[in-house]
N, C-alpha and C positions, 0 to 999 in steps of 0.2 A: 361758589361750583364744588371745597373742599365739604364742608357740612353736610350736602346733599350725596357727596360717595359714600362716606359715613353712615349716615342714613341709614342707604338702598347697602351696602354690606352689612350693617347691623341687622337689617330685616330681614334678610337673604342666613345669612351667616345661624343664627339661631333651630330656624326652620331646616334649616338644612340638617343641621346637629342631629335634633331630634328628631327626624322623619329617618334619617340610614341607620341608627341605633334601635327606632321599632321595627322597621324591611328586616332590619339584621336580627331580629330576634323572629321574625317572625319566618324567618327563612331555615334557623337553626329549631326551629319547632318540626317547621315540617321534616329537618334530616330525621332530627330524632322520631316521631311518625314511622319513619321510611324505614330504618332499623330497627326499631323498640322489640321487635320480636328474636335480635340478632341479643338486644345486650341486656336486655331480665334472662334472671335464674342460672347465667354464670358466674353470679361474683367474684364479678370486677372492683377493685381499688380505686377509689376517687378519683384518684392523681390522673387512672387510664382515662376516664369518661372524662373529666380538664381537658386531658392532653384532646381526646378527639375532638372537642365540643371547640376546643381553639385551634385545631389547623382546620377544620371544615368552617368556622365564621370564616379563616382567612380566603379558602374557596370561593364561598358563599358572597364577596366583597365583589368580584366581577356583575352577578346582580343586582346582590343592596346601591350599589353606585350610582348605576344608571338611574335606574327608580325615583333614587331618592334626589337626588339631583332632577329629576321630572319633579316631581311631586312644590318639593321643597321652594320652586321658581316659581308655577302655578300661585302658590302662596305666599311667596314672598309678594308678588306682585297685583296679586288677588289682595291682600290686604293691605296694600299700597293705592287697590283705585275703590276701592270702597271705604277708605278714611280721607278719601280726593284729596290723597299728598299729592299723586301724579297727575291730578289735577293744576294744584299749586304750584309746581313741577315746571312743566310748561310753561304756566302765565306766566312763571318765571323769566322764560324766555329762552329755558334749559329743553332742551328736545328730549323727547327716550331715549337715542342710540346713544349723547351725553352723561343721561343720564346711568347708561347701563355701562358705559365705556371700565369704571373697574371690578366688578363683577364681572365682564366679560374678560378680562384680566386674571382675574382668581377664579373664573371655572377653565381656562387656557394650563395653569399652572395644574390645578386639580386634577387635569387630564392629561399633563402632562407624566405625574405623577403615577397615573394611572396605568401609563403604558412602559416606565417601567416597575412596577412593581410587578405587571403583568410578566415581563420579561426575564426578572431576578427574582422575585419573592413567589411568585405563585406556581411556576415548578418545584421549588420545593416545599412548600403546603402541601402542593399534591401528590409528591413525592409519598413524606411523611403518611399525609391522611390515608395516601392507598395501601401501604402496608400495611401502616395499623389499622384498619380498617378490616382486609383478610384477614391477620392475626386474631381478630375479634369476633369473626363471620365462623371463622374455622375451630374456636374454642367447643371445644366441649360443656353443655350445661355443668353447674357444679350437681355434684353426688348428696341426692336429697331422698332420704327413707321418709317416705312417709308408713301412715297405721295399717295392717295388717293386709300391705300388696309389696308383693315383690319387687323388689328394685336391678336390675340387670346391666344397669353401666359400666362399673367395674366388669371388665374380662374376664370370664375365666370363672365369676361367682354369680349364687343369684343369692340375697340377703331380704330375709323378712324379719319385721320387727310388730310383737302385738299389739304394742304402745311404746311410748316414749314418754320423755320428759321433759318441761315446759320450752328450757334453751337446747335442746336436742341431743345435747351430747349422752344424754343415758336412756340408754334400751332394752325393752324387758321385755323377755320370752321373746326369745331371738332361732332361729332355724337360718341354715349357709345349708348352700348345696357349692362345692367345689366340682366345676366339669372339669373329668380330663379329658386327653387327645382318646384314648381308649375306649375307660367306660365313663359312660355318662349319668351323672347323679349319681352313683354309687355313697360317694364320700359328702354327710349328711355329720353338722357338729348344730346339736342344740345347747343353748342356753339360756337362765332364768334369769343375766343381767349383762350387760354389756356397756362400757365406758367410750367415747371414741372420742378421740384426738387427733391431730396431726402431728407428724416429724417437724423436728428443725429448719427443712430443707422445702420442708409442705410438701414432698416430694412422697411421700408413703402416710397412710392414713392407719392409726391404729385403733386398735378393738381387743378392749382390756374385760376378758370375759371371766367370768364367773359362773361357777354353779354348774357343770354342765358336764356331759360326752360329748363321746367325737366317732363316728362310724366309717372307716374304711373297708373298701375291699378292693384289692388285688388283684387283675386277672392277667395274666401270659401274652395279650395281645390279640386274644382271638376274642368274639363275642360270643362265640356261641355258650350254649349250656356245661358247664363245669365244675361235679357236684365236691371235687376235691383244692379249688378256688375256697383264699387266704381271706380270710374276715376278722376284721378288728376291733376293737372298742375299747374306749378310753375315755376313762371320769375323770373330771380337772376339780378341785377347787376355784380354780384360777389359772388364768393362760395369758398366753397375748396372740393374738392374731395379726399380722400385716399385709395391707393389702397396696397396690403399685399406684397410684394416682398421676404416674409424669403426665396421662393423657390429660388428665385433667386441667395444666399448668397451661400456662398463653405461652406461646413460645414463640419469639420476635422474627420473623424471615428476613431474612437478608435483603438490604433496600437496593443493590442492582439488579435482583430480579426485574426491578419496571421499572428499573430506568429509560429504555427503549423506545416504554410508551411515552405519545405524542404530548399529554397533558404534563409531562412530568418536565419537559427543553425548552430551552430557549430557541432565540433566531440563531444566531449561532448551531447550536447541536439539530435544529432542525433544517437545516440549512446541506447539512453535512448530511444526514439521516437522511433527506430528500435524494440526496446525489445518490450517494451510495445502495440505495435501493433500487431508482433508476437505473445502473447501473448490471444492480445482479439481473432483474427487468429483462434486460436489453440481450443483456447474455444466455438468458434461459432464451427469450423466443428465436437468439440466432441457433440453436442448438438442435434447437425441437425436426427443424428438416433433416440434419445429419442423423438423425438415431432410424426416421422412420424411410429413411430414405432406401435402403434394401430392401426394403418392403414393400414400395412403392413404386410398382413398372406403371410406365407409361410406351405406349402400342400405338405408333405411326406409319403409314404408311411409308414414306423416308427411310426412315431407317428399319424395315423392313427388306426394300430396295438394296440401301446398304450395305444392309449385313446378308442380301443373296439377291444378286443381277438377277434381269430377268434375258431370257435370254431370245424370246419369242415374243414375239406382239401379241399371239390371239396362248400366249402363257399362263396371263394372270387370270382370274376369275369375280365373276360379283354373289358376292354372297346377300340377301335378302335375306335370311329370314335370322342369324339369330350369328353371333362371335364362334358358337361350339363350333359352327362349321369347319373354322379352318383347324380346330382340333381334332388328333384320331379318333373314333368314338372309342379305343382301347384305354388311353389317357386321358379323358375327358373327367374321368370320375378323383382320380390324383389331381388335375387342375385344376376341380369345383372348389376341393376341399384346402389343397394348396390358398389358396384366394382364398380360401374364407379363413383360415389360419391368421395371413396376411392383415384379413380387413381387420379383425378382434385386437390382433398386435397395436395398429394402428389407435384402432378407437382408445385401447384402452389409456396407450398415451398422450392421447390429445383431451383425452379424460384429466389424466391425471395433471398433465401440462396444464388443459384448460383450470384447474385446479389453483396450483401454483400462480399462475397467472393473473386470477383473480383474487389473492389474498395479497401482493408483494401488491399490485393496484389500488386497493381496497390501505393497506398502508400506506402508499402515495399520496391519496386524496386527504385523506387525515395529518399527517403532516401538514400539508401544505391549507387548509384547513385552519390547522392550528395557530398555525406561520402567522396567518391573518388575523387571527383572532386576537392578536394583541394591540394589531394598529387598532381594532374596531371597538375597542374596548372605549378608549381616548377618543375617539370620535363618536362615538351613541353618544359620550355626556355631550361634549359641543352640543350631537344636534334636538337631544332633547330639549336641552336647553334653552336652544331655538325655538322647540318647543313649547317650554311650560312657560318662561315670561312673556312673550309677546299672548298667551291668550288668558295669561294670569290676568295680564292688564287690558284683556277683552269684555274679560266675563265679570272684571270685577267685585268676585267672588272671595273671602276667605276663611279661616278657621277651616277646621275636618268636613266638611259636607261638602257641598261643591268639586272645592279642586280634589280633593282625595279622586270624586267620582271620573274627573275627566283625565285624572292620569292613570288610573287604574285604565281606562278603557283602550288611550295613547299607547299605555306601557303592554300590553297586549295583543294589538295589532302589529306593534315592534316586535314582542317576541310569538309570538305567531309567524309572523314573516322569516324571520330571522330561522326557525328553527327547522320552517318548511321547507327551507332552500338548501339550510345546512342536509335536512335529509336527501333531497335527491341528488345533492352531490355526490353525498356518501352511495348513492343506487347507480351513483353513473349518468341521471339524468339530466345532469348542465356542471358546465367549467364549475371547479371546486372555488376558486375564484370569488366568481360571479354570486357563489354560492353563496358566501361568509357576502358581499357587498350590499345581497338586494335590500335589505331591510333597511339598509342608510340610503341608498341610491331609490327608493322607495317612497321614506318617508324624506328626505331634502328639500322636494318639494312644497310639503307641508309648511315647512317649516318657514321655509323665504316667503310663500305667503302670507300666516301667518305677521310674520313680521313683518312686511309693508301695511299689513293690516293697521298695527299696533299702530305705526308707526306713523301712521295716517285718521287714527283714529274711528277707525274705521266702525261698526255694531253691528258687527256678525251675530250675536248669540242677541239682539234686540227681538222681542215678539214684533216688537209694535211695530216696526220698520217693515218687517216683514209682511202684519194685515194692511198696511199701508199701500206697499208695493206688488198684491197680488188685489186689493181691490182697485189699483190704480189702473191693473191689467185690465179684469174683469168690466171698470168703466168704458176704458175705448172699446173694448170688443163690444160692447154693446151699445157704443154711439155707431162701428162701422156696424154694428148687425141691424141699425136704425134708419141709417142713412140707404145702405143698399135695398132694404125689403121697402120702402121708402119709397122708392124712384119706381118700383115696380109696382107698383098700391095706384101707383099718379098717373102711372104712362096708363 
């Protein structure tokens, strides 16, 4: 028994590691393709890109782990079935359930580990990745001068160089326009050569200019023509021009600004934020009527009778046309205008409260979804293993051919159901708890069915068995047809 268990564990461990890293690599490439425009041309240091990829790889485990579990289980039992090792195990009197028992324990431990990972480690990595990605996407592209093209990246300046050296540090035939607050394009600097380098703190770019002239015009704050305005011209052999480059540096945002997001919270924090947001929402809903109560007037005959008792039975009058007949003619315009103002105020208040109500309700839904997703990661590993292992034992094909196709099909089914259900829950169409567990509920009967078929040595994917069943069906139908119409002809 122990040798069989070691055989099964060895057969599973290697495909699981290989498929896990392959899936992680594919997901990281998709992550890079998604944010490639935010990374290229901004001059990031190598460790910034590496840090972002590290956090992204940790965040992708929630998708890579179930897919690797499904793919490796299909490959493992497909290889064992293709090499007739499963047949030998069953011939030795060991059932498939007993042979899979140590593997079931291992997968259960991995699932428990994934739960603790999603509760303790994943919120931290999501927080760090979210804040870093925010800073990366908001960083300006590096200052780059192209030959013969004006560059306006530096605020207040337009710089043009006719050509530059191969390493890009020496610029030739420079034109620099400085845009002031009052006059525009009146301060111009020309130089034959400029050497470009950064200051020690990288907050400034310094241009060491040679052999040039600087033209300046000063005005008294008036854009109109002034024949007495001052015009100055400076000639220089060598000078320096300093440019503020602090806007091109990546500034790290405080992580506390992102801590309230649902993906950055653990189970305890999610419960706290759900309860506090629910209390705020209940408080907002309870105060709505008090805000519009003074503008929301209700008229009925009972209140009219209480305010002004009827002295005689014939004092009441029936009004058949409209409610305006009750109001005196000289006061109808004022009454209608007052009613319209009240209606507008009530509508504005209700629209504002409806928007805030929708925002708070969406936050609560997201907290509930993220709370249950901590559990669905662990359960999905067990579910996809229960689908992949019997499926591999049934199809009896190893390698990266048919198992990969089957794994992708079933994972896409799981992922599509999960995504659609979560989106429906966020839109308020279904309960958020049901939206999180819909995919697992839908695929659990399939896992039970495949496990039963694998335990009973059923040939689900055997084409010959389906051909025999179809031939038997049409054969019986032909016999019934002959008996029925043969009797009619004989009679």
